[in-house]
C-alpha positions as CSV (number, residue, x, y, z in Angstrom):
1,M,15.4,-12.1,-17.6
2,N,15.3,-8.9,-19.6
3,R,17.9,-6.1,-19.5
4,Y,15.4,-3.8,-17.8
5,E,14.7,-6.0,-15.0
6,V,18.4,-6.6,-14.6
7,F,19.1,-2.7,-14.4
8,M,16.4,-2.3,-11.8
9,K,17.9,-5.0,-9.8
10,V,21.4,-3.6,-10.0
11,I,20.1,-0.3,-8.6
12,E,18.0,-2.1,-6.0
13,K,21.0,-3.9,-4.8
14,G,23.6,-1.2,-5.3
15,S,26.0,-3.9,-6.8
16,F,26.4,-6.0,-9.9
17,T,27.6,-8.8,-7.8
18,K,24.6,-8.9,-5.6
19,A,22.1,-8.5,-8.7
20,A,23.9,-11.3,-10.4
21,E,23.6,-13.7,-7.2
22,D,19.9,-12.9,-7.1
23,F,19.3,-14.0,-10.7
24,G,21.8,-16.8,-10.6
25,Y,24.0,-15.3,-13.3
26,T,27.7,-14.5,-13.5
27,Q,28.6,-10.9,-12.8
28,S,30.1,-10.5,-16.3
29,A,26.6,-11.5,-17.7
30,V,25.0,-8.9,-15.8
31,S,27.5,-6.3,-16.8
32,Q,27.1,-7.2,-20.3
33,M,23.4,-6.8,-20.1
34,I,23.8,-3.3,-18.7
35,K,26.2,-2.4,-21.4
36,T,23.8,-3.5,-24.2
37,L,21.2,-1.2,-22.5
38,E,23.5,1.6,-22.5
39,D,24.5,0.9,-26.1
40,E,20.7,0.9,-27.0
41,L,20.2,4.2,-25.3
42,S,23.6,5.7,-26.6
43,T,24.7,6.7,-23.0
44,T,26.2,5.7,-19.7
45,L,23.6,4.9,-17.0
46,I,25.6,3.8,-14.2
47,S,29.0,5.0,-12.8
48,R,31.3,2.7,-10.7
49,S,33.8,3.9,-8.1
50,R,35.5,2.5,-5.0
51,K,32.4,3.5,-3.0
52,G,30.0,1.6,-5.2
53,I,27.6,2.2,-7.9
54,S,25.4,5.3,-8.7
55,L,23.2,6.6,-11.5
56,T,24.7,9.1,-13.9
57,P,22.9,12.2,-14.7
58,D,21.5,10.5,-17.7
59,G,20.7,7.3,-15.6
60,K,18.6,9.6,-13.3
61,E,16.7,10.8,-16.4
62,F,16.1,7.4,-17.8
63,F,15.3,5.6,-14.5
64,P,11.5,6.3,-14.3
65,F,11.1,5.3,-18.0
66,I,13.1,2.0,-17.5
67,S,11.1,1.2,-14.4
68,N,7.9,1.7,-16.3
69,V,9.3,-0.7,-19.1
70,S,10.4,-3.3,-16.5
71,H,6.9,-3.4,-14.9
72,A,5.2,-3.5,-18.3
73,Y,7.4,-6.4,-19.2
74,R,6.5,-8.2,-16.1
75,E,2.9,-7.8,-16.9
76,L,3.4,-9.1,-20.4
77,M,4.9,-12.2,-18.9
78,E,1.8,-12.4,-16.3
79,K,-0.4,-12.2,-19.4
80,S,1.6,-14.9,-21.0
81,K,1.2,-17.2,-18.0
82,E,-2.5,-16.1,-17.9
83,M,-2.9,-17.8,-21.3
84,Q,-1.7,-21.1,-19.9
85,G,-4.4,-20.9,-17.0
86,L,-5.3,-19.4,-13.6
87,E,-3.1,-21.9,-11.9
88,S,0.2,-20.1,-12.3
89,G,-1.3,-16.5,-11.2
90,N,0.3,-14.2,-9.0
91,I,-1.8,-11.5,-7.2
92,R,-0.1,-8.4,-6.4
93,I,-2.0,-6.2,-4.0
94,G,-1.4,-2.5,-2.4
95,T,-2.8,-2.4,1.1
96,F,-2.6,-0.7,4.3
97,S,-2.2,-2.3,7.8
98,S,-5.9,-2.7,9.1
99,V,-7.0,-4.3,5.8
100,S,-3.9,-6.7,5.6
101,S,-4.3,-7.6,9.4
102,Q,-8.0,-7.8,9.4
103,W,-9.5,-8.8,6.1
104,L,-6.8,-10.3,3.8
105,P,-5.9,-13.5,6.0
106,S,-9.4,-14.9,5.9
107,L,-10.0,-13.5,2.2
108,I,-6.8,-15.2,0.9
109,K,-7.6,-18.5,2.9
110,D,-11.2,-18.7,1.4
111,F,-10.0,-17.8,-2.2
112,K,-7.1,-20.3,-2.0
113,K,-9.7,-23.2,-1.4
114,S,-10.8,-22.7,-4.9
115,Y,-7.4,-21.8,-6.3
116,P,-4.7,-23.2,-4.1
117,S,-1.8,-22.6,-6.5
118,V,-2.3,-19.0,-6.8
119,H,0.4,-16.8,-5.0
120,F,-0.1,-13.4,-3.3
121,Q,2.2,-10.5,-2.9
122,L,1.2,-7.8,-0.5
123,Q,2.9,-4.2,-0.5
124,Q,2.1,-2.1,2.3
125,G,1.5,1.5,2.1
126,E,-1.0,4.4,2.7
127,Y,-3.4,5.9,0.4
128,T,-1.0,7.9,-1.6
129,S,1.8,5.4,-1.9
130,I,-0.9,2.7,-3.0
131,V,-2.3,4.8,-5.6
132,Q,1.2,5.3,-7.0
133,Y,1.9,1.6,-6.7
134,I,-1.2,1.0,-9.0
135,R,-0.2,3.6,-11.6
136,E,3.3,2.5,-11.9
137,G,2.2,-1.2,-12.2
138,S,4.0,-2.5,-9.1
139,V,0.6,-3.8,-8.0
140,D,-2.3,-5.0,-9.8
141,F,-4.7,-3.2,-7.7
142,G,-5.0,-1.8,-4.3
143,F,-7.2,-1.1,-1.2
144,V,-7.9,2.7,-0.7
145,N,-10.7,5.1,0.2
146,P,-12.0,5.7,-3.2
147,E,-11.6,9.5,-2.8
148,A,-7.8,9.2,-2.7
149,A,-7.9,7.5,-6.2
150,E,-9.9,9.9,-8.3
151,E,-7.9,8.9,-11.6
152,L,-8.4,5.4,-11.1
153,Q,-11.4,2.9,-11.4
154,T,-12.7,2.2,-8.0
155,I,-15.3,0.0,-6.4
156,P,-16.4,0.7,-2.8
157,L,-16.7,-2.3,-0.6
158,K,-17.7,-1.3,2.9
159,E,-17.8,1.6,5.3
160,D,-15.7,1.6,8.4
161,E,-16.4,4.0,11.4
162,M,-13.6,5.9,12.9
163,L,-13.3,5.9,16.7
164,A,-11.5,7.9,19.4
165,V,-8.8,6.1,21.1
166,L,-7.9,7.3,24.6
167,P,-5.6,6.1,27.6
168,V,-8.0,4.3,30.1
169,D,-7.5,6.8,32.8
170,H,-8.3,9.7,30.5
171,P,-11.0,12.1,31.8
172,L,-13.0,11.5,28.5
173,A,-12.7,7.7,29.1
174,T,-15.9,8.0,31.4
175,H,-18.1,9.8,28.7
176,P,-20.3,7.7,26.5
177,T,-19.3,9.5,23.3
178,V,-16.9,12.3,22.7
179,T,-17.0,15.1,20.0
180,M,-14.2,16.6,17.8
181,E,-14.1,19.6,19.9
182,D,-13.4,17.4,23.1
183,L,-10.3,16.1,21.2
184,L,-8.8,19.7,20.5
185,K,-7.2,20.0,23.8
186,E,-5.2,16.9,23.8
187,P,-1.8,15.9,22.2
188,F,-3.2,14.4,19.0
189,I,-1.6,11.4,17.3
190,L,-2.3,11.4,13.7
191,L,-2.5,8.3,11.5
192,E,-0.6,9.3,8.3
193,E,-2.4,8.1,5.3
194,G,-1.1,10.3,2.5
195,H,-2.8,13.3,1.2
196,L,-6.1,12.1,2.5
197,S,-6.8,12.0,6.1
198,E,-10.5,11.4,7.2
199,P,-10.1,13.0,10.7
200,L,-8.3,15.9,9.3
201,E,-10.9,16.5,6.6
202,I,-13.6,16.6,9.4
203,F,-11.5,18.9,11.5
204,K,-10.9,21.2,8.5
205,K,-14.6,21.0,7.6
206,N,-15.7,22.3,11.1
207,N,-12.8,24.9,11.2
208,L,-11.1,23.1,14.1
209,H,-7.4,22.7,14.6
210,P,-6.2,19.6,16.6
211,N,-3.0,19.7,18.6
212,I,-1.0,17.4,16.4
213,Q,2.1,16.2,18.3
214,F,2.9,13.1,16.3
215,R,2.5,11.7,12.7
216,V,2.6,8.0,12.5
217,H,2.2,5.4,9.7
218,D,1.2,2.4,11.7
219,D,-2.1,2.0,13.7
220,Y,-0.4,-0.4,16.2
221,T,2.4,2.0,17.1
222,I,-0.3,4.7,17.6
223,M,-2.2,2.3,20.0
224,S,1.0,1.4,21.9
225,M,1.6,5.3,22.2
226,V,-1.9,6.1,23.5
227,E,-1.6,3.3,26.0
228,N,1.5,4.9,27.3
229,G,-0.2,8.2,27.7
230,L,1.5,10.2,24.8
231,G,-1.8,11.6,23.5
232,I,-5.0,10.4,22.0
233,S,-5.9,9.4,18.5
234,I,-8.7,8.7,16.0
235,L,-8.5,5.0,14.4
236,P,-10.6,2.9,12.2
237,Q,-12.9,0.4,13.9
238,L,-11.5,-2.3,11.5
239,V,-8.2,-2.1,13.3
240,L,-9.7,-1.9,16.7
241,N,-11.6,-5.2,16.5
242,K,-8.8,-7.5,17.7
243,V,-6.3,-5.6,20.0
244,S,-4.7,-6.5,23.2
245,Y,-3.7,-2.8,24.1
246,H,-5.3,-1.3,27.2
247,L,-7.4,1.5,25.8
248,A,-10.5,3.4,26.1
249,I,-12.3,3.3,22.7
250,K,-15.2,5.9,22.2
251,K,-17.6,6.8,19.5
252,I,-17.6,10.1,17.9
253,T,-20.6,12.4,17.8
254,P,-21.4,13.0,14.8
255,P,-19.9,9.8,13.5
256,I,-16.7,9.9,11.2
257,V,-17.0,7.3,8.5
258,R,-14.4,6.3,5.9
259,T,-15.0,4.0,2.8
260,I,-12.8,1.2,2.1
261,G,-12.7,0.1,-1.6
262,I,-10.3,-1.3,-4.3
263,A,-8.8,0.8,-7.2
264,F,-7.1,-0.3,-10.4
265,K,-6.2,1.2,-13.7
266,N,-8.5,-1.1,-15.9
267,K,-10.5,-4.2,-14.5
268,R,-10.5,-5.7,-18.0
269,T,-6.5,-5.6,-18.5
270,L,-5.9,-7.2,-15.0
271,P,-4.0,-10.4,-14.9
272,I,-6.5,-13.2,-14.8
273,A,-5.9,-14.2,-11.0
274,S,-6.2,-10.6,-9.9
275,R,-9.5,-10.2,-11.8
276,Y,-10.7,-13.3,-10.2
277,F,-9.9,-12.2,-6.8
278,V,-11.5,-8.7,-7.5
279,D,-14.6,-10.6,-8.7
280,F,-14.3,-12.7,-5.4
281,L,-14.2,-9.5,-3.3
282,I,-17.2,-8.0,-5.0
283,H,-19.0,-11.1,-4.3
284,K,-17.8,-11.4,-0.6
285,F,-18.9,-7.9,0.3
286,G,-22.2,-8.1,-1.5
287,V,-21.3,-5.2,-3.9
288,K,-23.9,-4.7,-6.6
289,P,-22.3,-4.6,-10.2
């Protein structure tokens, strides 16, 4: 275990003792590794008190750089494993709830038929945080709307229609379709997806101003809130395919469509297991090279 990773674990756990337990080291060994890092940087990174540990001012300055080195070291070790073959691979994916609940279980199941020893690590987020995970190296690639990842390489996979979600006793529930103007008068529950929100973009494009009462990061929480009459929302069809909530789901005129794709820094430098899975996705969704 390298000293940069040990440093990150100490900060994550807020304790030398807990970090040592995670690694199976002694506390003195962890302390010595932190001391070696501090000597290397000619400063003190962590201060200790009765209340626990905290970063020194220098520690705060160095933290993002040490984090990058830690992630880079991990990628180096993954590359070393890659040279030994795909069987030891670990695929790290940034994803949001509709993809992780509706797509990934069956995709992973199919992929593991060919590569049963490959491991998956899913990191939940929204567009903005997933892009950040990719940039910092904490995931190999991520599912996003390509419009939210302009500085990364992206591959569009599929379009997903956005639908209006209403309480079943709502007056609009009897309408065959609804318009964006119809939704303006109601308390609106916005699905927070970072700096890009497909419904908000359409509202802005048409100079409309929804009555946003709630901002929520989880699709299923929104469905429960709508079911309980707290407002209305617009959610992706993907997440509405299998729901047990009692809701009225209506098409919007004109339609709102989002694109779901994958993003990464450079496909050629992905760990071999992630590269294979990306190629598997491209084939599965029938994307042309």
